[in-house]
DSSP file (Angstrom, degrees, kcal/mol; ACC not computed):
  #  RESIDUE AA STRUCTURE BP1 BP2  ACC     N-H-->O    O-->H-N    N-H-->O    O-->H-N    TCO  KAPPA ALPHA  PHI   PSI    X-CA   Y-CA   Z-CA
    1    1 A M              0   0    0      0, 0.0     2,-0.4     0, 0.0     0, 0.0   0.000 360.0 360.0 360.0 124.8  -10.2  -13.7    6.9
    2    2 A I        -     0   0    0     11,-0.1     2,-0.5    12,-0.1    11,-0.2  -0.860 360.0-153.5-103.7 136.1  -11.4  -10.3    7.9
    3    3 A V  E     -A   12   0A   0      9,-2.7     9,-2.9    -2,-0.4     2,-0.2  -0.919   8.5-136.9-112.9 130.7  -10.3   -9.0   11.3
    4    4 A E  E     -A   11   0A   0     -2,-0.5     2,-0.2     7,-0.2     7,-0.2  -0.506  19.7-154.1 -78.4 154.6  -12.2   -6.4   13.3
    5    5 A T        -     0   0    0      5,-1.2     5,-0.1     2,-0.5    -1,-0.0  -0.642  34.7 -98.8-117.7 177.7  -10.4   -3.6   15.0
    6    6 A R  S    S+     0   0    0     -2,-0.2     2,-0.6     3,-0.1     5,-0.1   0.507 102.8  91.4 -77.1  -1.8  -11.1   -1.5   18.0
    7    7 A Y  S >  S-     0   0    0      3,-0.3     3,-1.8     1,-0.1    -2,-0.5  -0.853  80.4-137.8 -93.7 122.4  -12.4    1.1   15.6
    8    8 A E  T 3  S+     0   0    0     -2,-0.6    -1,-0.1     1,-0.3    47,-0.1   0.805  98.1  32.9 -53.0 -37.6  -16.1    0.6   15.0
    9    9 A H  T 3  S+     0   0    0     45,-0.2    12,-3.2    46,-0.1     2,-0.4   0.248 102.3  88.2-107.6  12.2  -16.0    1.2   11.2
   10   10 A I  E <   + B   0  20A   0     -3,-1.8    -5,-1.2    10,-0.2     2,-0.3  -0.941  46.0 173.8-119.4 132.4  -12.5   -0.2   10.4
   11   11 A I  E     -AB   4  19A   0      8,-2.3     8,-3.2    -2,-0.4     2,-0.5  -0.875  26.6-128.8-125.6 162.3  -11.6   -3.8    9.5
   12   12 A L  E     -AB   3  18A   0     -9,-2.9    -9,-2.7    -2,-0.3    -2,-0.0  -0.953  23.7-144.6-110.2 130.9   -8.4   -5.4    8.3
   13   13 A N    >   -     0   0    0      4,-2.0     3,-2.4    -2,-0.5   -10,-0.1  -0.113  42.4 -77.4 -81.4-172.2   -8.6   -7.6    5.2
   14   14 A E  T 3  S+     0   0    0      1,-0.3    -1,-0.1     2,-0.1   -12,-0.1   0.807 134.8  50.4 -57.5 -32.0   -6.6  -10.8    4.5
   15   15 A A  T 3  S-     0   0    0      2,-0.1    -1,-0.3     1,-0.0    -2,-0.0   0.283 119.6-110.5 -90.1  10.2   -3.5   -8.7    3.7
   16   16 A Q    <   +     0   0    0     -3,-2.4    -2,-0.1     1,-0.2   -14,-0.0   0.765  68.7 148.7  65.2  27.6   -3.9   -6.7    6.9
   17   17 A I        -     0   0    0      1,-0.0    -4,-2.0    10,-0.0     2,-0.3  -0.822  50.9-119.3 -92.2 126.9   -4.9   -3.6    4.9
   18   18 A P  E     -B   12   0A   0      0, 0.0     9,-2.3     0, 0.0    10,-0.4  -0.503  37.3-179.1 -72.1 128.3   -7.3   -1.4    6.8
   19   19 A L  E     -BC  11  26A   0     -8,-3.2    -8,-2.3    -2,-0.3     2,-0.6  -0.853  36.1-105.7-120.5 156.8  -10.7   -0.9    5.0
   20   20 A I  E >   -B   10   0A   0      5,-2.8     3,-1.8    -2,-0.3     5,-0.3  -0.772  51.7-108.1 -81.5 121.4  -13.8    1.0    5.9
   21   21 A A  T 3  S+     0   0    0    -12,-3.2     3,-0.1    -2,-0.6    -1,-0.1  -0.156 101.1  20.5 -54.9 138.7  -16.3   -1.6    7.0
   22   22 A G  T 3  S+     0   0    0      1,-0.3    -1,-0.3     2,-0.0     2,-0.3   0.478 118.5  71.1  81.7   2.9  -19.1   -2.2    4.5
   23   23 A T  S <  S-     0   0    0     -3,-1.8    -1,-0.3     2,-0.2    -4,-0.0  -0.800  79.8-125.7-135.8 176.7  -17.1   -0.8    1.6
   24   24 A T  S    S+     0   0    0     -2,-0.3     2,-0.4    -3,-0.1    -3,-0.1   0.282  71.0 121.6-104.2   6.8  -14.1   -1.6   -0.5
   25   25 A M        -     0   0    0     -5,-0.3    -5,-2.8     1,-0.0     2,-0.2  -0.559  57.7-137.8 -79.2 128.6  -12.5    1.8    0.3
   26   26 A K  B >>  -C   19   0A   0     -2,-0.4     4,-1.4    -7,-0.2     3,-0.6  -0.548  16.9-124.0 -78.5 147.7   -9.0    1.6    1.9
   27   27 A V  H 3> S+     0   0    0     -9,-2.3     4,-2.4     1,-0.2     5,-0.2   0.894 112.2  58.1 -57.4 -40.5   -8.3    4.0    4.8
   28   28 A V  H 3> S+     0   0    0    -10,-0.4     4,-2.5     1,-0.2    -1,-0.2   0.828 100.4  57.2 -63.5 -30.1   -5.3    5.3    2.9
   29   29 A E  H <> S+     0   0    0     -3,-0.6     4,-1.7     2,-0.2    -1,-0.2   0.927 110.1  43.0 -65.3 -43.4   -7.5    6.3    0.0
   30   30 A L  H  X S+     0   0    0     -4,-1.4     4,-2.2     2,-0.2    -2,-0.2   0.904 113.6  52.2 -67.3 -40.3   -9.6    8.5    2.2
   31   31 A V  H  X S+     0   0    0     -4,-2.4     4,-2.9     1,-0.2     5,-0.2   0.894 106.4  53.8 -63.2 -40.2   -6.5    9.8    4.0
   32   32 A L  H  X S+     0   0    0     -4,-2.5     4,-3.3     2,-0.2     5,-0.3   0.900 108.5  49.3 -63.1 -39.5   -5.0   10.7    0.6
   33   33 A D  H  X S+     0   0    0     -4,-1.7     4,-2.0     2,-0.2     6,-0.8   0.925 112.3  49.1 -61.6 -43.3   -8.1   12.7   -0.3
   34   34 A H  H  X S+     0   0    0     -4,-2.2     4,-1.0     4,-0.2    -2,-0.2   0.918 119.3  37.3 -61.7 -45.2   -7.9   14.5    3.1
   35   35 A K  H  < S+     0   0    0     -4,-2.9    -2,-0.2     2,-0.2    -3,-0.2   0.922 118.2  47.1 -75.3 -45.8   -4.2   15.3    2.6
   36   36 A A  H  < S+     0   0    0     -4,-3.3    -3,-0.2    -5,-0.2    -2,-0.2   0.888 128.1  23.4 -67.1 -40.1   -4.2   16.1   -1.1
   37   37 A Y  H  < S-     0   0    0     -4,-2.0    -1,-0.2    -5,-0.3    -2,-0.2   0.528  97.6-124.7-106.0  -8.1   -7.2   18.3   -1.2
   38   38 A G     <  +     0   0    0     -4,-1.0    -4,-0.2    -5,-0.3    -3,-0.2   0.764  47.7 174.4  69.7  24.7   -7.3   19.5    2.5
   39   39 A W        -     0   0    0     -6,-0.8    -1,-0.2    -5,-0.2    -2,-0.1  -0.423  25.8-135.0 -71.2 136.3  -10.9   18.2    2.7
   40   40 A S     >  -     0   0    0     -2,-0.2     4,-2.9     1,-0.1     5,-0.2  -0.316  34.3 -98.1 -74.4 167.1  -12.6   18.4    6.1
   41   41 A P  H  > S+     0   0    0      0, 0.0     4,-2.1     0, 0.0     5,-0.1   0.880 127.6  52.6 -56.0 -36.7  -14.6   15.3    7.3
   42   42 A E  H  > S+     0   0    0      2,-0.2     4,-2.0     1,-0.2     5,-0.1   0.902 110.2  46.5 -67.2 -40.0  -17.7   17.1    6.1
   43   43 A E  H  > S+     0   0    0      2,-0.2     4,-2.7     1,-0.2     5,-0.2   0.895 109.9  54.0 -68.7 -38.8  -16.2   17.7    2.6
   44   44 A L  H  X S+     0   0    0     -4,-2.9     4,-2.1     1,-0.2    -2,-0.2   0.910 108.9  49.9 -58.5 -40.4  -15.0   14.0    2.5
   45   45 A H  H  < S+     0   0    0     -4,-2.1     6,-0.2    -5,-0.2    -2,-0.2   0.899 110.3  49.6 -64.7 -40.9  -18.7   13.1    3.3
   46   46 A F  H  < S+     0   0    0     -4,-2.0    -2,-0.2     1,-0.2    -1,-0.2   0.911 115.3  43.5 -62.8 -42.2  -19.9   15.3    0.4
   47   47 A Q  H  < S+     0   0    0     -4,-2.7    -2,-0.2     1,-0.3    -1,-0.2   0.775 125.9  33.5 -75.1 -27.3  -17.4   13.8   -2.0
   48   48 A H    ><  +     0   0    0     -4,-2.1     3,-2.4    -5,-0.2    -1,-0.3  -0.640  69.8 170.4-127.0  71.7  -18.0   10.2   -0.8
   49   49 A P  T 3  S+     0   0    0      0, 0.0    -1,-0.1     0, 0.0    -4,-0.1   0.657  71.9  68.8 -64.7 -14.7  -21.8   10.3    0.1
   50   50 A Y  T 3  S+     0   0    0     -3,-0.1     2,-0.4     2,-0.1    -5,-0.1   0.575  90.1  78.5 -78.0  -8.9  -21.8    6.5    0.5
   51   51 A L  S <  S-     0   0    0     -3,-2.4     2,-0.2    -6,-0.2    -3,-0.1  -0.805  78.8-134.7 -98.4 141.8  -19.7    6.9    3.6
   52   52 A T     >  -     0   0    0     -2,-0.4     4,-2.2     1,-0.1     5,-0.1  -0.526  24.1-114.5 -85.0 161.4  -21.2    8.0    6.9
   53   53 A L  H  > S+     0   0    0      1,-0.2     4,-3.1     2,-0.2     5,-0.3   0.862 119.4  58.2 -62.6 -33.4  -19.5   10.7    9.0
   54   54 A G  H  > S+     0   0    0      2,-0.2     4,-2.2     1,-0.2    -1,-0.2   0.911 106.5  47.1 -61.3 -42.2  -18.9    8.0   11.6
   55   55 A Q  H  > S+     0   0    0      2,-0.2     4,-2.3     1,-0.2    -2,-0.2   0.906 113.9  48.6 -64.6 -41.2  -17.0    5.9    9.0
   56   56 A I  H  X S+     0   0    0     -4,-2.2     4,-2.5     2,-0.2    -2,-0.2   0.946 113.1  45.1 -66.0 -48.9  -15.0    9.0    8.0
   57   57 A Y  H  X S+     0   0    0     -4,-3.1     4,-2.5     1,-0.2    -1,-0.2   0.884 113.2  51.6 -63.0 -37.6  -14.1   10.0   11.5
   58   58 A S  H  X S+     0   0    0     -4,-2.2     4,-2.5    -5,-0.3    -1,-0.2   0.912 110.3  48.8 -64.8 -42.1  -13.2    6.4   12.4
   59   59 A A  H  X S+     0   0    0     -4,-2.3     4,-2.3     2,-0.2    -2,-0.2   0.905 112.9  47.3 -64.0 -41.9  -10.9    6.1    9.4
   60   60 A L  H  X S+     0   0    0     -4,-2.5     4,-2.6     2,-0.2    -2,-0.2   0.896 111.9  50.0 -67.8 -39.1   -9.2    9.4   10.3
   61   61 A A  H  X S+     0   0    0     -4,-2.5     4,-2.1     2,-0.2    -2,-0.2   0.918 110.0  51.0 -63.5 -42.0   -8.8    8.3   13.9
   62   62 A F  H  X S+     0   0    0     -4,-2.5     4,-1.2     1,-0.2    -2,-0.2   0.924 110.6  50.0 -60.0 -43.7   -7.3    5.0   12.7
   63   63 A Y  H >< S+     0   0    0     -4,-2.3     3,-0.8     1,-0.2     7,-0.2   0.948 110.6  47.7 -60.3 -49.8   -4.9    7.0   10.5
   64   64 A W  H >< S+     0   0    0     -4,-2.6     3,-0.6     1,-0.3    -1,-0.2   0.820 113.3  48.6 -65.4 -29.4   -3.7    9.3   13.3
   65   65 A D  H 3< S+     0   0    0     -4,-2.1    -1,-0.3     1,-0.2    -2,-0.2   0.679 125.7  29.0 -80.4 -17.1   -3.2    6.4   15.7
   66   66 A H  T <X S+     0   0    0     -4,-1.2     4,-2.3    -3,-0.8     5,-0.3  -0.115  80.2 135.6-130.0  34.7   -1.2    4.5   13.0
   67   67 A Q  H <>  +     0   0    0     -3,-0.6     4,-3.0     1,-0.2     5,-0.3   0.872  67.6  52.3 -58.4 -45.3    0.2    7.4   11.1
   68   68 A E  H  > S+     0   0    0      1,-0.2     4,-2.0     2,-0.2    -1,-0.2   0.936 113.1  43.4 -60.4 -47.6    3.8    6.1   10.8
   69   69 A A  H  > S+     0   0    0      1,-0.2     4,-1.9     2,-0.2    -1,-0.2   0.910 117.0  46.1 -65.7 -42.0    2.8    2.7    9.3
   70   70 A L  H  X S+     0   0    0     -4,-2.3     4,-2.5    -7,-0.2    -2,-0.2   0.876 110.3  53.0 -71.8 -35.9    0.2    4.2    7.0
   71   71 A D  H  X S+     0   0    0     -4,-3.0     4,-2.5    -5,-0.3    -1,-0.2   0.888 108.9  50.8 -63.5 -37.3    2.5    7.0    5.8
   72   72 A Q  H  X S+     0   0    0     -4,-2.0     4,-2.4    -5,-0.3    -2,-0.2   0.894 109.9  50.2 -64.3 -39.4    5.1    4.2    5.0
   73   73 A D  H  X S+     0   0    0     -4,-1.9     4,-2.3     2,-0.2    -2,-0.2   0.911 110.6  49.2 -64.7 -42.4    2.4    2.4    3.0
   74   74 A I  H  X S+     0   0    0     -4,-2.5     4,-2.3     2,-0.2    -2,-0.2   0.924 111.8  48.7 -62.2 -44.4    1.5    5.6    1.1
   75   75 A E  H  X S+     0   0    0     -4,-2.5     4,-2.3     1,-0.2    -2,-0.2   0.898 110.3  51.5 -62.8 -40.9    5.2    6.2    0.3
   76   76 A R  H  X S+     0   0    0     -4,-2.4     4,-2.0     1,-0.2    -1,-0.2   0.909 110.2  49.2 -62.0 -42.5    5.6    2.6   -0.9
   77   77 A R  H  X S+     0   0    0     -4,-2.3     4,-2.1     2,-0.2    -2,-0.2   0.902 110.2  50.6 -64.5 -41.4    2.6    3.0   -3.2
   78   78 A L  H  X S+     0   0    0     -4,-2.3     4,-2.3     1,-0.2    -2,-0.2   0.892 109.7  50.6 -64.4 -39.7    3.9    6.2   -4.6
   79   79 A Q  H  X S+     0   0    0     -4,-2.3     4,-2.2     2,-0.2    -1,-0.2   0.887 108.8  52.1 -64.4 -38.3    7.3    4.6   -5.3
   80   80 A M  H  X S+     0   0    0     -4,-2.0     4,-2.2     2,-0.2    -2,-0.2   0.903 109.2  49.7 -64.5 -40.9    5.5    1.7   -7.1
   81   81 A I  H  X S+     0   0    0     -4,-2.1     4,-2.7     2,-0.2    -2,-0.2   0.921 109.6  51.6 -63.3 -44.1    3.6    4.2   -9.3
   82   82 A D  H  X S+     0   0    0     -4,-2.3     4,-2.3     1,-0.2    -2,-0.2   0.907 109.3  50.4 -59.0 -42.8    6.9    6.0  -10.1
   83   83 A Q  H  X S+     0   0    0     -4,-2.2     4,-1.3     2,-0.2    -1,-0.2   0.911 111.7  47.4 -63.1 -42.8    8.5    2.7  -11.1
   84   84 A V  H  < S+     0   0    0     -4,-2.2     4,-0.5     1,-0.2     3,-0.3   0.926 112.4  49.5 -64.6 -44.3    5.6    1.8  -13.4
   85   85 A Q  H >< S+     0   0    0     -4,-2.7     3,-0.9     1,-0.2    -2,-0.2   0.868 107.8  53.9 -64.6 -36.2    5.6    5.3  -15.0
   86   86 A Q  H 3< S+     0   0    0     -4,-2.3    -1,-0.2     1,-0.2    -2,-0.2   0.816 107.9  51.4 -67.1 -29.5    9.3    5.2  -15.6
   87   87 A G  T 3< S+     0   0    0     -4,-1.3     2,-0.3    -3,-0.3    -1,-0.2   0.533  93.1  96.0 -84.4  -6.1    8.9    1.8  -17.5
   88   88 A M  S <  S-     0   0    0     -3,-0.9     3,-0.1    -4,-0.5    -3,-0.0  -0.610  74.0-125.7 -88.5 144.5    6.1    3.1  -19.7
   89   89 A K        -     0   0    0     -2,-0.3    -2,-0.1     1,-0.1    -1,-0.0  -0.572  39.3 -96.3 -78.7 149.8    6.7    4.4  -23.2
   90   90 A P        -     0   0    0      0, 0.0    -1,-0.1     0, 0.0     0, 0.0  -0.370  40.1-113.5 -65.7 146.5    5.4    7.9  -23.9
   91   91 A T     >  -     0   0    0      1,-0.1     4,-2.6    -3,-0.1     5,-0.2  -0.349  29.5-106.4 -71.5 160.8    2.0    8.1  -25.5
   92   92 A P  H  > S+     0   0    0      0, 0.0     4,-2.2     0, 0.0     5,-0.2   0.885 122.6  51.5 -56.9 -37.8    1.8    9.5  -29.0
   93   93 A L  H  > S+     0   0    0      2,-0.2     4,-2.5     1,-0.2     5,-0.2   0.933 109.7  48.7 -64.6 -45.2    0.2   12.7  -27.6
   94   94 A E  H  > S+     0   0    0      1,-0.2     4,-2.4     2,-0.2    -1,-0.2   0.900 110.4  51.8 -61.7 -40.4    3.0   13.1  -25.1
   95   95 A A  H  X S+     0   0    0     -4,-2.6     4,-2.4     2,-0.2    -1,-0.2   0.914 110.8  47.6 -62.3 -43.3    5.6   12.5  -27.8
   96   96 A R  H  X S+     0   0    0     -4,-2.2     4,-1.5     2,-0.2    -2,-0.2   0.911 112.2  49.2 -64.9 -42.0    4.1   15.2  -30.0
   97   97 A L  H  <>S+     0   0    0     -4,-2.5     5,-2.9     1,-0.2     6,-0.7   0.892 112.2  48.4 -64.9 -39.2    3.8   17.7  -27.1
   98   98 A R  H ><5S+     0   0    0     -4,-2.4     3,-1.5     1,-0.2    -1,-0.2   0.908 107.9  54.9 -66.2 -40.8    7.5   17.1  -26.2
   99   99 A A  H 3<5S+     0   0    0     -4,-2.4    -1,-0.2     1,-0.3    -2,-0.2   0.839 110.3  46.5 -61.9 -31.6    8.6   17.5  -29.8
  100  100 A K  T 3<5S-     0   0    0     -4,-1.5    -1,-0.3    -5,-0.1    -2,-0.2   0.444 115.4-118.3 -89.1  -0.1    6.9   20.9  -29.8
  101  101 A G  T < 5S+     0   0    0     -3,-1.5    -3,-0.2    -4,-0.2    -2,-0.1   0.738  77.3 127.4  72.1  22.9    8.5   21.8  -26.5
  102  102 A L      <       0   0    0     -5,-2.9    -4,-0.2    -6,-0.2    -5,-0.1   0.652 360.0 360.0 -88.9 -15.6    5.1   22.1  -24.8
  103  103 A I              0   0    0     -6,-0.7    -5,-0.2    -9,-0.1    -1,-0.1   0.315 360.0 360.0-137.9 360.0    6.0   19.8  -21.9
């Protein structure tokens, strides 16, 4: 079940995760690009040409109106990545680089 929001280009999927309507892109993915690279809405549009500026601005507005919840989701995702990485064995390349003191 997909739920529409008061944001024209944002929907919530079955898990209540905000998506950009007509795409599979999560709002947090676009926000992470905006935060990590400092990209403006125009640069986000250049990097993601399948998104309209209206979709981008709507996603950013949704983020700013729900910043606390989305920042918690981003933090949860980062912690999950850290847990997965800690459980992984080093690759052969990583092991060789560590043995040579290069990393």
